MOPAC internal coordinates of N, CA, C and O (Angstrom, degrees):
PM7 1SCF
backbone

  N    0.0000 0     0.00 0     0.00 0    0    0    0
  C    1.4305 1     0.00 0     0.00 0    1    0    0
  C    1.5424 1   105.07 1     0.00 0    2    1    0
  O    1.2310 1   120.56 1   -39.28 1    3    2    1
  N    1.3254 1   116.53 1   140.72 1    3    2    1
  C    1.4860 1   121.94 1   178.98 1    5    3    2
  C    1.5223 1   108.51 1  -113.92 1    6    5    3
  O    1.2310 1   121.95 1   -29.21 1    7    6    5
  N    1.3392 1   113.87 1   150.79 1    7    6    5
  C    1.4506 1   123.23 1   178.80 1    9    7    6
  C    1.5367 1   107.32 1  -146.15 1   10    9    7
  O    1.2310 1   121.01 1   -39.82 1   11   10    9
  N    1.3632 1   115.67 1   140.18 1   11   10    9
  C    1.4557 1   121.37 1  -179.93 1   13   11   10
  C    1.5470 1   108.35 1  -110.75 1   14   13   11
  O    1.2310 1   120.19 1   -36.70 1   15   14   13
  N    1.3123 1   117.24 1   143.30 1   15   14   13
  C    1.4419 1   119.99 1   176.87 1   17   15   14
  C    1.5050 1   113.04 1   177.40 1   18   17   15
  O    1.2310 1   122.86 1    -1.19 1   19   18   17
  N    1.3442 1   112.13 1   178.81 1   19   18   17
  C    1.4460 1   120.75 1  -176.23 1   21   19   18
  C    1.5410 1   108.28 1  -110.80 1   22   21   19
  O    1.2310 1   119.04 1   -48.32 1   23   22   21
  N    1.3011 1   119.43 1   131.68 1   23   22   21
  C    1.4741 1   123.27 1   179.57 1   25   23   22
  C    1.5298 1   108.77 1   -70.87 1   26   25   23
  O    1.2310 1   120.85 1   -63.16 1   27   26   25
  N    1.3214 1   115.98 1   116.84 1   27   26   25
  C    1.4449 1   119.62 1  -177.03 1   29   27   26
  C    1.5649 1   110.77 1  -105.81 1   30   29   27
  O    1.2310 1   119.61 1   165.44 1   31   30   29
  N    1.3264 1   118.36 1   -14.56 1   31   30   29
  C    1.4842 1   120.38 1   178.46 1   33   31   30
  C    1.5705 1   109.52 1  -160.52 1   34   33   31
  O    1.2310 1   122.21 1   -37.49 1   35   34   33
  N    1.2488 1   113.38 1   142.51 1   35   34   33
  C    1.4631 1   121.29 1   172.96 1   37   35   34
  C    1.5255 1   106.66 1  -112.20 1   38   37   35
  O    1.2310 1   120.60 1   -58.09 1   39   38   37
  N    1.3011 1   116.45 1   121.91 1   39   38   37
  C    1.4569 1   120.78 1  -173.11 1   41   39   38
  C    1.5236 1   111.33 1   -88.18 1   42   41   39
  O    1.2310 1   119.82 1   -21.92 1   43   42   41
  N    1.3359 1   117.95 1   158.08 1   43   42   41
  C    1.4559 1   120.93 1   177.84 1   45   43   42
  C    1.5597 1   111.68 1   -60.46 1   46   45   43
  O    1.2310 1   122.07 1   -32.70 1   47   46   45
  N    1.3213 1   113.64 1   147.30 1   47   46   45
  C    1.4840 1   116.96 1   177.94 1   49   47   46
  C    1.4657 1   111.71 1   -75.88 1   50   49   47
  O    1.2310 1   121.41 1   -24.56 1   51   50   49
  N    1.3422 1   114.91 1   155.44 1   51   50   49
  C    1.4238 1   122.66 1   177.76 1   53   51   50
  C    1.5093 1   109.34 1  -129.19 1   54   53   51
  O    1.2310 1   121.16 1   -57.27 1   55   54   53
  N    1.3374 1   115.38 1   122.73 1   55   54   53
  C    1.4911 1   122.20 1  -178.94 1   57   55   54
  C    1.5124 1   108.14 1  -105.74 1   58   57   55
  O    1.2310 1   120.91 1   -45.94 1   59   58   57
  N    1.3264 1   115.87 1   134.06 1   59   58   57
  C    1.4289 1   121.39 1   175.53 1   61   59   58
  C    1.5348 1   113.18 1  -143.30 1   62   61   59
  O    1.2310 1   120.88 1   -17.44 1   63   62   61
  N    1.3151 1   115.92 1   162.56 1   63   62   61
  C    1.4934 1   120.57 1  -178.59 1   65   63   62
  C    1.5096 1   110.66 1   -98.65 1   66   65   63
  O    1.2310 1   122.01 1   -41.26 1   67   66   65
  N    1.3175 1   113.76 1   138.74 1   67   66   65
  C    1.4779 1   120.63 1   173.16 1   69   67   66
  C    1.5353 1   108.62 1  -123.78 1   70   69   67
  O    1.2310 1   120.27 1    -3.16 1   71   70   69
  N    1.3074 1   117.08 1   176.84 1   71   70   69
  C    1.4730 1   120.89 1  -179.65 1   73   71   70
  C    1.5390 1   108.40 1   -66.34 1   74   73   71
  O    1.2310 1   119.29 1   157.65 1   75   74   73
  N    1.4050 1   118.95 1   -22.35 1   75   74   73
  C    1.4229 1   121.77 1   179.54 1   77   75   74
  C    1.5347 1   115.28 1   -95.86 1   78   77   75
  O    1.2310 1   121.87 1  -173.62 1   79   78   77
  N    1.3285 1   114.02 1     6.38 1   79   78   77
  C    1.4542 1   118.83 1  -179.52 1   81   79   78
  C    1.5306 1   112.68 1   120.59 1   82   81   79
  O    1.2310 1   121.55 1    13.01 1   83   82   81
  N    1.3165 1   114.64 1  -166.99 1   83   82   81
  C    1.4859 1   119.31 1  -176.49 1   85   83   82
  C    1.5203 1   110.74 1   -84.55 1   86   85   83
  O    1.2310 1   120.17 1   -40.38 1   87   86   85
  N    1.3273 1   117.28 1   139.62 1   87   86   85
  C    1.4778 1   123.13 1  -179.68 1   89   87   86
  C    1.5292 1   106.53 1  -126.48 1   90   89   87
  O    1.2310 1   120.71 1   -25.60 1   91   90   89
  N    1.3104 1   116.24 1   154.40 1   91   90   89
  C    1.4427 1   123.97 1   176.06 1   93   91   90
  C    1.4953 1   110.53 1  -122.18 1   94   93   91
  O    1.2310 1   120.99 1   -47.99 1   95   94   93
  N    1.3683 1   115.72 1   132.01 1   95   94   93
  C    1.4463 1   120.68 1  -179.73 1   97   95   94
  C    1.5387 1   108.44 1  -109.54 1   98   97   95
  O    1.2310 1   120.75 1   -55.08 1   99   98   97
  N    1.3177 1   116.18 1   124.92 1   99   98   97
  C    1.4743 1   121.72 1   179.24 1  101   99   98
  C    1.5332 1   107.21 1  -107.33 1  102  101   99
  O    1.2310 1   120.36 1   -34.81 1  103  102  101
  N    1.3385 1   116.92 1   145.19 1  103  102  101
  C    1.4388 1   122.25 1  -179.89 1  105  103  102
  C    1.4994 1   110.91 1  -134.34 1  106  105  103
  O    1.2310 1   121.07 1   -31.38 1  107  106  105
  N    1.3425 1   115.57 1   148.62 1  107  106  105
  C    1.4531 1   119.09 1   174.50 1  109  107  106
  C    1.5199 1   107.54 1  -152.73 1  110  109  107
  O    1.2310 1   120.93 1   -19.83 1  111  110  109
  N    1.3180 1   115.83 1   160.17 1  111  110  109
  C    1.4887 1   122.72 1  -176.17 1  113  111  110
  C    1.5402 1   106.51 1  -116.53 1  114  113  111
  O    1.2310 1   120.45 1   -46.93 1  115  114  113
  N    1.3134 1   116.74 1   133.07 1  115  114  113
  C    1.4147 1   119.93 1   171.92 1  117  115  114
  C    1.5272 1   110.67 1  -117.47 1  118  117  115
  O    1.2310 1   120.72 1   -21.57 1  119  118  117
  N    1.3074 1   116.22 1   158.43 1  119  118  117
  C    1.4623 1   123.51 1   173.49 1  121  119  118
  C    1.4979 1   106.37 1  -115.03 1  122  121  119
  O    1.2310 1   120.64 1   -58.15 1  123  122  121
  N    1.3332 1   116.38 1   121.85 1  123  122  121
  C    1.5139 1   119.53 1  -176.24 1  125  123  122
  C    1.4755 1   108.98 1   -71.32 1  126  125  123
  O    1.2310 1   122.18 1   -16.61 1  127  126  125
  N    1.3475 1   113.42 1   163.39 1  127  126  125
  C    1.4567 1   125.05 1   179.96 1  129  127  126
  C    1.5235 1   113.20 1   -95.41 1  130  129  127
  O    1.2310 1   120.41 1  -158.93 1  131  130  129
  N    1.3253 1   116.82 1    21.07 1  131  130  129
  C    1.4865 1   122.71 1  -176.61 1  133  131  130
  C    1.5422 1   109.38 1   -73.82 1  134  133  131
  O    1.2310 1   121.97 1   -10.08 1  135  134  133
  N    1.3371 1   113.83 1   169.92 1  135  134  133
  C    1.4792 1   119.63 1   173.89 1  137  135  134
  C    1.5495 1   109.23 1   -57.58 1  138  137  135
  O    1.2310 1   119.87 1   139.41 1  139  138  137
  N    1.2868 1   117.86 1   -40.59 1  139  138  137
  C    1.4907 1   124.72 1   177.05 1  141  139  138
  C    1.5247 1   105.76 1  -115.00 1  142  141  139
  O    1.2310 1   120.54 1   -91.54 1  143  142  141
  N    1.3648 1   116.57 1    88.46 1  143  142  141
  C    1.4806 1   121.43 1  -175.19 1  145  143  142
  C    1.5333 1   111.70 1   -55.29 1  146  145  143
  O    1.2310 1   120.41 1   -39.05 1  147  146  145
  N    1.3171 1   116.82 1   140.95 1  147  146  145
  C    1.4144 1   122.78 1   175.66 1  149  147  146
  C    1.5255 1   108.71 1  -122.89 1  150  149  147
  O    1.2310 1   120.12 1   -28.77 1  151  150  149
  N    1.3187 1   117.38 1   151.23 1  151  150  149
  C    1.4271 1   123.08 1   177.44 1  153  151  150
  C    1.5390 1   107.23 1  -100.94 1  154  153  151
  O    1.2310 1   120.42 1   -51.45 1  155  154  153
  N    1.3474 1   116.80 1   128.55 1  155  154  153
  C    1.4278 1   121.52 1  -177.39 1  157  155  154
  C    1.5228 1   109.48 1  -127.19 1  158  157  155
  O    1.2310 1   119.48 1   -51.55 1  159  158  157
  N    1.3452 1   118.60 1   128.45 1  159  158  157
  C    1.3927 1   124.33 1   177.11 1  161  159  158
  C    1.5560 1   108.97 1   -92.58 1  162  161  159
  O    1.2310 1   121.48 1   -55.86 1  163  162  161
  N    1.3369 1   114.78 1   124.14 1  163  162  161
  C    1.4623 1   121.39 1  -178.84 1  165  163  162
  C    1.5084 1   110.56 1  -117.65 1  166  165  163
  O    1.2310 1   120.40 1   -26.82 1  167  166  165
  N    1.2913 1   116.83 1   153.18 1  167  166  165
  C    1.4764 1   123.43 1  -179.02 1  169  167  166
  C    1.5382 1   109.68 1  -119.26 1  170  169  167
  O    1.2310 1   120.96 1   -19.51 1  171  170  169
  N    1.3029 1   115.78 1   160.49 1  171  170  169
  C    1.4287 1   126.56 1   173.89 1  173  171  170
  C    1.4815 1   107.58 1  -148.00 1  174  173  171
  O    1.2310 1   120.58 1   -43.19 1  175  174  173
  N    1.3610 1   116.49 1   136.81 1  175  174  173
  C    1.4291 1   120.89 1  -178.00 1  177  175  174
  C    1.5466 1   110.59 1  -113.69 1  178  177  175
  O    1.2310 1   120.95 1   -50.50 1  179  178  177
  N    1.3289 1   115.78 1   129.50 1  179  178  177
  C    1.4872 1   122.39 1   175.49 1  181  179  178
  C    1.5203 1   113.03 1    97.81 1  182  181  179
  O    1.2310 1   122.22 1   -39.99 1  183  182  181
  N    1.3436 1   113.36 1   140.01 1  183  182  181
  C    1.4484 1   120.79 1   176.62 1  185  183  182
  C    1.5060 1   116.59 1   -59.20 1  186  185  183
  O    1.2310 1   119.41 1   139.69 1  187  186  185
  N    1.2928 1   118.72 1   -40.31 1  187  186  185
  C    1.4390 1   123.27 1  -177.55 1  189  187  186
  C    1.5409 1   109.31 1   -68.45 1  190  189  187
  O    1.2310 1   120.63 1   138.17 1  191  190  189
  N    1.2682 1   116.40 1   -41.83 1  191  190  189
  C    1.4992 1   120.00 1   179.44 1  193  191  190
  C    1.5585 1   109.06 1   -65.47 1  194  193  191
  O    1.2310 1   120.66 1   135.38 1  195  194  193
  N    1.3426 1   116.33 1   -44.62 1  195  194  193
  C    1.4767 1   119.07 1   179.41 1  197  195  194
  C    1.5325 1   111.90 1   -59.86 1  198  197  195
  O    1.2310 1   120.29 1   135.78 1  199  198  197
  N    1.3018 1   117.04 1   -44.22 1  199  198  197
  C    1.4492 1   121.01 1   178.84 1  201  199  198
  C    1.5115 1   111.50 1   -64.54 1  202  201  199
  O    1.2310 1   119.64 1   142.06 1  203  202  201
  N    1.3301 1   118.30 1   -37.94 1  203  202  201
  C    1.4316 1   124.01 1  -179.17 1  205  203  202
  C    1.5523 1   112.17 1   -67.42 1  206  205  203
  O    1.2310 1   121.02 1   145.50 1  207  206  205
  N    1.3606 1   115.65 1   -34.50 1  207  206  205
  C    1.4326 1   120.34 1   178.80 1  209  207  206
  C    1.5640 1   110.14 1   -67.10 1  210  209  207
  O    1.2310 1   120.36 1   142.22 1  211  210  209
  N    1.3208 1   116.92 1   -37.78 1  211  210  209
  C    1.4686 1   120.07 1  -178.34 1  213  211  210
  C    1.4728 1   115.09 1    64.71 1  214  213  211
  O    1.2310 1   118.90 1  -142.71 1  215  214  213
  N    1.3450 1   119.71 1    37.29 1  215  214  213
  C    1.4575 1   122.39 1  -178.88 1  217  215  214
  C    1.4976 1   112.91 1   -73.27 1  218  217  215
  O    1.2310 1   120.35 1   -49.28 1  219  218  217
  N    1.3015 1   116.93 1   130.72 1  219  218  217
  C    1.4565 1   122.00 1   171.93 1  221  219  218
  C    1.4793 1   111.52 1  -128.98 1  222  221  219
  O    1.2310 1   119.87 1   -31.09 1  223  222  221
  N    1.3170 1   117.85 1   148.91 1  223  222  221
  C    1.4362 1   121.45 1  -178.04 1  225  223  222
  C    1.5322 1   108.46 1   -66.93 1  226  225  223
  O    1.2310 1   121.14 1   -44.66 1  227  226  225
  N    1.3055 1   115.42 1   135.34 1  227  226  225
  C    1.4474 1   122.88 1   179.91 1  229  227  226
  C    1.5035 1   113.99 1    91.44 1  230  229  227
  O    1.2310 1   120.10 1   170.66 1  231  230  229
  N    1.3098 1   117.42 1    -9.34 1  231  230  229
  C    1.4673 1   124.57 1   179.21 1  233  231  230
  C    1.5373 1   111.15 1   -75.63 1  234  233  231
  O    1.2310 1   120.30 1   -30.67 1  235  234  233
  N    1.3459 1   117.04 1   149.33 1  235  234  233
  C    1.4745 1   121.88 1   176.62 1  237  235  234
  C    1.5120 1   106.55 1  -108.14 1  238  237  235
  O    1.2310 1   121.43 1   -47.46 1  239  238  237
  N    1.3171 1   114.87 1   132.54 1  239  238  237
  C    1.4642 1   121.67 1  -174.26 1  241  239  238
  C    1.4989 1   114.23 1  -137.66 1  242  241  239
  O    1.2310 1   121.21 1   -27.91 1  243  242  241
  N    1.3181 1   115.28 1   152.09 1  243  242  241
  C    1.4583 1   123.33 1   166.20 1  245  243  242
  C    1.5300 1   102.94 1  -101.41 1  246  245  243
  O    1.2310 1   121.31 1   -67.32 1  247  246  245
  N    1.3605 1   115.09 1   112.68 1  247  246  245
  C    1.4447 1   119.59 1  -175.27 1  249  247  246
  C    1.5424 1   112.42 1  -108.06 1  250  249  247
  O    1.2310 1   120.95 1   -40.74 1  251  250  249
  N    1.3279 1   115.78 1   139.26 1  251  250  249
  C    1.4332 1   120.84 1   173.87 1  253  251  250
  C    1.5438 1   105.62 1   -99.73 1  254  253  251
  O    1.2310 1   121.14 1   -54.24 1  255  254  253
  N    1.2890 1   115.42 1   125.76 1  255  254  253
  C    1.5224 1   119.90 1  -174.86 1  257  255  254
  C    1.5431 1   110.01 1  -129.17 1  258  257  255
  O    1.2310 1   123.47 1   -19.46 1  259  258  257
  N    1.2980 1   110.95 1   160.54 1  259  258  257
  C    1.4762 1   119.19 1   176.21 1  261  259  258
  C    1.5500 1   106.23 1  -127.87 1  262  261  259
  O    1.2310 1   121.13 1   -52.56 1  263  262  261
  N    1.2759 1   115.45 1   127.44 1  263  262  261
  C    1.5094 1   119.20 1   179.39 1  265  263  262
  C    1.5086 1   108.06 1  -106.65 1  266  265  263
  O    1.2310 1   121.37 1   -48.98 1  267  266  265
  N    1.3349 1   114.98 1   131.02 1  267  266  265
  C    1.4297 1   117.92 1   179.34 1  269  267  266
  C    1.5659 1   109.21 1  -140.85 1  270  269  267
  O    1.2310 1   120.86 1   -26.77 1  271  270  269
  N    1.3566 1   115.97 1   153.23 1  271  270  269
  C    1.4253 1   122.14 1  -178.27 1  273  271  270
  C    1.5597 1   108.43 1  -128.01 1  274  273  271
  O    1.2310 1   120.29 1   -31.70 1  275  274  273
  N    1.3063 1   117.06 1   148.30 1  275  274  273
  C    1.4227 1   121.74 1   175.02 1  277  275  274
  C    1.5249 1   111.88 1  -141.75 1  278  277  275
  O    1.2310 1   121.05 1   -27.22 1  279  278  277
  N    1.3262 1   115.59 1   152.78 1  279  278  277
  C    1.4915 1   118.64 1  -176.42 1  281  279  278
  C    1.4822 1   107.20 1  -104.32 1  282  281  279
  O    1.2310 1   120.50 1   -40.71 1  283  282  281
  N    1.3502 1   116.65 1   139.29 1  283  282  281
  C    1.4910 1   121.87 1   173.38 1  285  283  282
  C    1.5333 1   107.60 1  -144.79 1  286  285  283
  O    1.2310 1   122.18 1   -61.80 1  287  286  285
  N    1.3271 1   113.42 1   118.20 1  287  286  285
  C    1.4718 1   121.83 1   179.69 1  289  287  286
  C    1.5225 1   113.45 1    54.80 1  290  289  287
  O    1.2310 1   121.25 1  -138.27 1  291  290  289
  N    1.3268 1   115.21 1    41.73 1  291  290  289
  C    1.4490 1   119.48 1   177.21 1  293  291  290
  C    1.4902 1   115.91 1    83.02 1  294  293  291
  O    1.2310 1   119.71 1   179.29 1  295  294  293
  N    1.3620 1   118.15 1    -0.71 1  295  294  293
  C    1.4426 1   123.66 1   178.79 1  297  295  294
  C    1.5264 1   109.60 1  -111.61 1  298  297  295
  O    1.2310 1   120.58 1   -32.34 1  299  298  297
  N    1.3263 1   116.49 1   147.66 1  299  298  297
  C    1.4667 1   120.31 1   179.68 1  301  299  298
  C    1.4955 1   110.02 1  -108.67 1  302  301  299
  O    1.2310 1   120.58 1   -41.93 1  303  302  301
  N    1.3463 1   116.49 1   138.07 1  303  302  301
  C    1.4240 1   123.82 1  -178.58 1  305  303  302
  C    1.5842 1   108.61 1  -123.32 1  306  305  303
  O    1.2310 1   120.15 1   -49.72 1  307  306  305
  N    1.2964 1   117.33 1   130.28 1  307  306  305
  C    1.4432 1   119.42 1  -179.67 1  309  307  306
  C    1.5506 1   109.24 1  -117.12 1  310  309  307
  O    1.2310 1   122.04 1   -38.63 1  311  310  309
  N    1.3538 1   113.70 1   141.37 1  311  310  309
  C    1.4370 1   119.23 1  -179.70 1  313  311  310
  C    1.5058 1   110.82 1  -136.61 1  314  313  311
  O    1.2310 1   120.28 1   -37.80 1  315  314  313
  N    1.3119 1   117.07 1   142.20 1  315  314  313
  C    1.4446 1   123.55 1   178.88 1  317  315  314
  C    1.5478 1   108.07 1  -111.77 1  318  317  315
  O    1.2310 1   120.21 1   -62.72 1  319  318  317
  N    1.2778 1   117.20 1   117.28 1  319  318  317
  C    1.4623 1   124.27 1  -176.74 1  321  319  318
  C    1.4641 1   110.88 1  -109.82 1  322  321  319
  O    1.2310 1   119.81 1   -51.19 1  323  322  321
  N    1.3689 1   117.97 1   128.81 1  323  322  321
  C    1.4561 1   121.89 1   177.14 1  325  323  322
  C    1.5703 1   110.27 1   -91.21 1  326  325  323
  O    1.2310 1   121.12 1   -48.27 1  327  326  325
  N    1.3182 1   115.46 1   131.73 1  327  326  325
  C    1.4636 1   117.45 1   179.83 1  329  327  326
  C    1.5257 1   110.36 1  -121.20 1  330  329  327
  O    1.2310 1   118.74 1   174.93 1  331  330  329
  N    1.3221 1   120.01 1    -5.07 1  331  330  329
  C    1.4696 1   120.87 1   177.85 1  333  331  330
  C    1.5327 1   108.73 1  -154.89 1  334  333  331
  O    1.2310 1   119.50 1   -40.45 1  335  334  333
  N    1.3397 1   118.56 1   139.55 1  335  334  333
  C    1.4559 1   122.15 1   177.38 1  337  335  334
  C    1.5047 1   109.61 1  -136.87 1  338  337  335
  O    1.2310 1   120.75 1   -51.53 1  339  338  337
  N    1.3578 1   116.16 1   128.47 1  339  338  337
  C    1.4831 1   121.63 1   175.08 1  341  339  338
  C    1.5223 1   109.39 1  -114.59 1  342  341  339
  O    1.2310 1   121.16 1   -61.43 1  343  342  341
  N    1.2785 1   115.38 1   118.57 1  343  342  341
  C    1.4756 1   119.89 1  -179.14 1  345  343  342
  C    1.5617 1   109.76 1   -71.01 1  346  345  343
  O    1.2310 1   120.70 1   -65.71 1  347  346  345
  N    1.3036 1   116.27 1   114.29 1  347  346  345
  C    1.4837 1   120.96 1  -179.08 1  349  347  346
  C    1.4733 1   112.01 1  -105.96 1  350  349  347
  O    1.2310 1   119.88 1   173.38 1  351  350  349
  N    1.3638 1   117.83 1    -6.62 1  351  350  349
  C    1.4837 1   119.86 1  -179.11 1  353  351  350
  C    1.5375 1   108.77 1   -88.97 1  354  353  351
  O    1.2310 1   121.93 1     1.46 1  355  354  353
  N    1.3254 1   113.92 1  -178.54 1  355  354  353
  C    1.4781 1   120.48 1  -179.46 1  357  355  354
  C    1.5042 1   112.32 1   -82.72 1  358  357  355
  O    1.2310 1   120.50 1   158.18 1  359  358  357
  N    1.3265 1   116.64 1   -21.82 1  359  358  357
  C    1.4647 1   122.81 1  -175.44 1  361  359  358
  C    1.5669 1   108.74 1   -78.22 1  362  361  359
  O    1.2310 1   120.33 1   -55.41 1  363  362  361
  N    1.3011 1   116.98 1   124.59 1  363  362  361
  C    1.4481 1   120.91 1   178.55 1  365  363  362
  C    1.5555 1   109.79 1  -108.64 1  366  365  363
  O    1.2310 1   120.55 1   -30.02 1  367  366  365
  N    1.2874 1   116.55 1   149.98 1  367  366  365
  C    1.4700 1   121.09 1   178.95 1  369  367  366
  C    1.5557 1   108.67 1   -66.87 1  370  369  367
  O    1.2310 1   121.32 1   -43.99 1  371  370  369
  N    1.3204 1   115.09 1   136.01 1  371  370  369
  C    1.4071 1   120.87 1   175.70 1  373  371  370
  C    1.5238 1   110.71 1  -102.30 1  374  373  371
  O    1.2310 1   120.18 1   -42.60 1  375  374  373
  N    1.3072 1   117.26 1   137.40 1  375  374  373
  C    1.4800 1   118.44 1   177.64 1  377  375  374
  C    1.4951 1   109.29 1   -62.37 1  378  377  375
  O    1.2310 1   120.82 1   -39.08 1  379  378  377
  N    1.3343 1   116.04 1   140.92 1  379  378  377
  C    1.4489 1   121.60 1  -178.11 1  381  379  378
  C    1.5452 1   107.59 1   -84.51 1  382  381  379
  O    1.2310 1   119.26 1   -58.97 1  383  382  381
  N    1.3258 1   119.02 1   121.03 1  383  382  381
  C    1.4607 1   122.87 1   176.28 1  385  383  382
  C    1.5511 1   107.30 1  -127.59 1  386  385  383
  O    1.2310 1   120.03 1   -27.21 1  387  386  385
  N    1.2926 1   117.54 1   152.79 1  387  386  385
  C    1.4332 1   118.75 1   175.90 1  389  387  386
  C    1.4827 1   109.02 1   -82.99 1  390  389  387
  O    1.2310 1   119.52 1   -11.26 1  391  390  389
  N    1.3465 1   118.52 1   168.74 1  391  390  389
  C    1.4187 1   123.85 1  -171.25 1  393  391  390
  C    1.5546 1   112.21 1   -63.18 1  394  393  391
  O    1.2310 1   119.51 1   145.86 1  395  394  393
  N    1.3737 1   118.53 1   -34.14 1  395  394  393
  C    1.4575 1   118.15 1   179.66 1  397  395  394
  C    1.5441 1   110.19 1   -69.62 1  398  397  395
  O    1.2310 1   118.79 1   143.42 1  399  398  397
  N    1.3408 1   119.91 1   -36.58 1  399  398  397
  C    1.4139 1   121.08 1   176.94 1  401  399  398
  C    1.5239 1   111.07 1   -68.13 1  402  401  399
  O    1.2310 1   120.74 1   145.21 1  403  402  401
  N    1.3258 1   116.18 1   -34.79 1  403  402  401
  C    1.4565 1   118.02 1   178.47 1  405  403  402
  C    1.5240 1   112.71 1   -66.04 1  406  405  403
  O    1.2310 1   120.50 1   143.04 1  407  406  405
  N    1.3394 1   116.64 1   -36.96 1  407  406  405
  C    1.4315 1   122.46 1   178.31 1  409  407  406
  C    1.5448 1   110.23 1   -67.30 1  410  409  407
  O    1.2310 1   121.14 1   136.79 1  411  410  409
  N    1.2974 1   115.42 1   -43.21 1  411  410  409
  C    1.4665 1   119.10 1   178.85 1  413  411  410
  C    1.5004 1   111.35 1   -62.85 1  414  413  411
  O    1.2310 1   119.89 1   135.75 1  415  414  413
  N    1.3652 1   117.82 1   -44.25 1  415  414  413
  C    1.4658 1   123.50 1   178.65 1  417  415  414
  C    1.5078 1   112.46 1   -62.38 1  418  417  415
  O    1.2310 1   119.11 1   149.53 1  419  418  417
  N    1.3356 1   119.31 1   -30.47 1  419  418  417
  C    1.4256 1   122.05 1  -178.51 1  421  419  418
  C    1.4960 1   115.09 1   -94.17 1  422  421  419
  O    1.2310 1   120.40 1   174.87 1  423  422  421
  N    1.3395 1   116.84 1    -5.13 1  423  422  421
  C    1.5042 1   119.17 1   179.63 1  425  423  422
  C    1.5014 1   109.43 1   -67.88 1  426  425  423
  O    1.2310 1   121.38 1   -38.44 1  427  426  425
  N    1.3478 1   114.97 1   141.56 1  427  426  425
  C    1.5049 1   116.94 1   178.52 1  429  427  426
  C    1.5121 1   110.11 1   -71.75 1  430  429  427
  O    1.2310 1   119.64 1   -27.13 1  431  430  429
  N    1.3254 1   118.29 1   152.87 1  431  430  429
  C    1.4631 1   121.01 1  -178.73 1  433  431  430
  C    1.5174 1   106.53 1   -67.81 1  434  433  431
  O    1.2310 1   122.17 1   -36.61 1  435  434  433
  N    1.3566 1   113.45 1   143.39 1  435  434  433
  C    1.4620 1   121.61 1   178.34 1  437  435  434
  C    1.5362 1   108.60 1   -84.78 1  438  437  435
  O    1.2310 1   121.40 1   -39.31 1  439  438  437
  N    1.3044 1   114.93 1   140.69 1  439  438  437
  C    1.4528 1   121.50 1   179.04 1  441  439  438
  C    1.5504 1   109.25 1   -87.25 1  442  441  439
  O    1.2310 1   120.45 1   -38.42 1  443  442  441
  N    1.2931 1   116.74 1   141.58 1  443  442  441
  C    1.4382 1   121.47 1   177.77 1  445  443  442
  C    1.5184 1   110.53 1   -77.23 1  446  445  443
  O    1.2310 1   121.35 1   -37.90 1  447  446  445
  N    1.3150 1   115.02 1   142.10 1  447  446  445
  C    1.4696 1   119.43 1   178.51 1  449  447  446
  C    1.5216 1   108.12 1   -84.81 1  450  449  447
  O    1.2310 1   121.59 1   -32.21 1  451  450  449
  N    1.2823 1   114.55 1   147.79 1  451  450  449
  C    1.5170 1   120.84 1   173.69 1  453  451  450
  C    1.4708 1   107.42 1   -84.70 1  454  453  451
  O    1.2310 1   120.04 1   -63.40 1  455  454  453
  N    1.3425 1   117.53 1   116.60 1  455  454  453
  C    1.4501 1   120.86 1   178.56 1  457  455  454
  C    1.5251 1   112.05 1   -82.53 1  458  457  455
  O    1.2310 1   118.66 1  -177.91 1  459  458  457
  N    1.2793 1   120.16 1     2.09 1  459  458  457
  C    1.4348 1   124.53 1   173.86 1  461  459  458
  C    1.5184 1   114.14 1    73.84 1  462  461  459
  O    1.2310 1   119.36 1   177.74 1  463  462  461
  N    1.2939 1   118.82 1    -2.26 1  463  462  461
  C    1.4324 1   121.30 1  -176.02 1  465  463  462
  C    1.5176 1   111.09 1   -82.55 1  466  465  463
  O    1.2310 1   119.90 1   158.09 1  467  466  465
  N    1.2807 1   117.80 1   -21.91 1  467  466  465
  C    1.4524 1   121.38 1  -178.85 1  469  467  466
  C    1.5037 1   115.08 1    75.26 1  470  469  467
  O    1.2310 1   119.07 1   169.93 1  471  470  469
  N    1.3057 1   119.38 1   -10.07 1  471  470  469
  C    1.4431 1   122.64 1   178.40 1  473  471  470
  C    1.5190 1   110.04 1   -97.58 1  474  473  471
  O    1.2310 1   120.36 1   -69.26 1  475  474  473
  N    1.3095 1   116.92 1   110.74 1  475  474  473
  C    1.4688 1   122.11 1  -174.50 1  477  475  474
  C    1.5401 1   110.91 1   -74.86 1  478  477  475
  O    1.2310 1   118.94 1   169.22 1  479  478  477
  N    1.3250 1   119.63 1   -10.78 1  479  478  477
  C    1.4492 1   120.36 1  -175.16 1  481  479  478
  C    1.4904 1   110.87 1   -86.11 1  482  481  479
  O    1.2310 1   118.45 1   167.33 1  483  482  481
  N    1.3077 1   120.56 1   -12.67 1  483  482  481
  C    1.4684 1   125.09 1  -179.63 1  485  483  482
  C    1.5358 1   109.28 1   -84.97 1  486  485  483
  O    1.2310 1   121.87 1   -37.22 1  487  486  485
  N    1.3001 1   114.03 1   142.78 1  487  486  485
  C    1.4978 1   119.73 1   176.63 1  489  487  486
  C    1.5265 1   107.58 1   -80.52 1  490  489  487
  O    1.2310 1   120.27 1   -32.04 1  491  490  489
  N    1.3486 1   117.08 1   147.96 1  491  490  489
  C    1.4905 1   121.37 1  -176.56 1  493  491  490
  C    1.4877 1   114.37 1   -76.34 1  494  493  491
  O    1.2310 1   118.33 1  -176.08 1  495  494  493
  N    1.3312 1   120.79 1     3.92 1  495  494  493
  C    1.4667 1   123.15 1  -178.09 1  497  495  494
  C    1.4492 1   114.33 1  -129.96 1  498  497  495
  O    1.2310 1   120.10 1   180.00 1  499  498  497

């Protein structure tokens, strides 16, 4: 099933233990582009899947989701899980860098000094 919308919130992560090890659950909320917009909370499991989705707040996406329900003690619980996201908006995800890396990346290239020797094979020091 596919759904289109804009990410309006990214929820805190939730880490839990399973018999196969530790898992992380990521959640985010989208607002649909329908005539009567709806807010839908979607989940994603695992660090690799979350990174592959590339979800950023404010981005517009076409999302492929799977809806499933399960019964526990006579009550039913429904969950919508996102397994694919295609960015359809103009905003693109920017790689996260710390301030020192950003300064290094923005620094102008340094010009080489002429050592006057004319021989390019010698090192300047």
